[in-house]
N, C-alpha and C positions, 0 to 999 in steps of 0.2 A: 384179869386176862379173858378176852373173848375167843371162844372156840368157832373155827369155820368148819363147815362140813355139814354132812347129814344130819339133820336134826329135825325130820319129820315128827319125831313123838312130840316136840316141843310145839311144833306148828299146830298139831292137831289139838292139844291142850288148848292152845290160844283160841282156835277156832271154835272149840266147843263150849267156849263160853257164851252164856245166855244172852249177852248184850247184842251178839250180832244176830241179825234177821236171818242168817242161814244156819244157825247152830243147830247142833244136832249132833248124834252118834257119828263117830268117825266112818266115812263113807255113806252117810245117811243124807237124806235131803228134808228139809222142813216143808211142810204142807204148804206154806206161802209160796215155795218155789216150784212146785209140782207142775202149775200151769204154766210158768215161764219156761221150764224145761219143755213140756209138751209143744208150747207154741213154737220153740226153737227147733225142735226135732220134726214139725209139720212143715216147716219152711215158712210161717208165718214171721216178719221180722217188726219189732215193735221198738221204738224209742225208748230211753230210760225212763218215761212216764207211763209207758205201756199202752201206749197208741200205736195200733198198726197203721202203716203207709206213712209215717214220719220219720223212720230211719233212713238217712240220706249218705251215710258213710259210703264211700267209694262209688258213688252214683253222681250223675250229672242229669238223668232223665227228667228230674223234678223241676228242672230251671227251664220252665215253659208256662206261657199264659194261656190260662183258660179261662171259661165264663165263671165269674161268681156273682153272687146275689147283689141286687142293688141296695139292700140293706146294710151289707158290708162294704161296698164302696161308699155309700153315704158315711159309714161310721169312720171309715180312713178319711174322707173330705173333712168331717167335724174336727178329727185329730189335728190335721195340718192347719185348719182354721185357728183352734186353739193354740197351737204352737206360734202363729205368728201374732194372733192379737195378745196373748199373755204373756208369751216368751220372746217376742222379737225374732221368730223364725228359728228358736232352738228348741229341743225336745224337753226342756223344763227340768225341775228337779224334784218333782211329786211321783214319788214310789206308788202311792195310791192311784194316782191318774193313770201311770203307765202299767200298773199291774191290771186297772179296770180295762184299759184299751186291749191289752192282749188276751185277756180272761174271756173277752166277748169273741176275739179271733178264734181261741183254741175251741171255744164251746161250737162255735160255727163249722169249724174243721171236722170235728168230730161227727158232725151230721151228714158228711160227705163220703162217699165211697172211698176206700183205703187208696186207691191209685191216685185221687184227686187231691188228697189232703196236702201233701207237700207243694204240688204245683198252685194250690189255691193260697198258700201262705205265700209261695214266690210271687204269685200275681198281686196280690194284696200289698206286698213289700215295693213291688215295682211302681203300682200306681200311687202309692205314698211318696216315694222318690220323684217320679215325674210330676206329681202336684207340687210338691216341695220346690222343685228347680223352676217350675214355670211361675210360681208365685214369688220367688227369689228375684227372677229375672223381671218380672213386672213391678216389683218395689223398687228395685235399682233404677228402673227407667223412669219412675215417678217421683223417687227421692234420691237424687244424685249424692252419692257419697255414703249411702246408707251400709252398713254391713251388719252381718247376722247377729242377733243379740241385743242392737239396739231397738229402742221403741219405735213403733210406725203408727203415724195419724190413722185413727180409726177410718175416717172418711176415706182414705187411701185404699186401706183393706176393703172396706165396703164395696168399693167399685170393682176392686181387683177380683173378688169372690163373686161378684156379681155378674161377673165376663162369661159371655159365653164360651171363651176359649178356654176357660177355666173349668166351668160348669159341664162342659161337654165331654170333658176327660170322665167324668163320674156318672154322667148319663149315657154314654156309649155312642154319641151323635157325632163325633168326630172322629177323623181318621189321624189326629195329632198326637193321641195317648200312647204313641210307640207300641202298637199292636195290641192295647188293652181292649180294643172295641172288636177284635176277631173274636167270632163264636166259633167254638169247636165241639 
């Protein structure tokens, strides 16, 4: 029979188990969490990975386009190219490729001021979506009946990825990139 009620003594015994990162004596805080508590009390908000400026819960102000580096725009462009050449417009199934792509973005945003970190990831995501949509439309125009996931002739993709309407989305020379060319 299970007893329901005030069992805080049993809970504290469970929490004092050394396998928990916050373990310690009842009411105590481990040294690893002192900084997290100090950050919380100071008003600095961090995501679950400890990166300030990436916590978006209850906010929408991060959904804005900001200027990002040309290197990161090129990084997104290369990922979209890979998705079309290698996976027929799909993201693929290589965890290593996915991790490498996002690791570079995560490293980049950590170099930005905290207030630009979430908007930078939003901007790069929007660039990725805009590029993928534009390439998809171009492929469908050149290869009637094509659907995502089906192979695409390399010569068709070569032409599409060399087209100024696509490259300008990355270089910032076109007003067609849904606001990505706006300098803030």
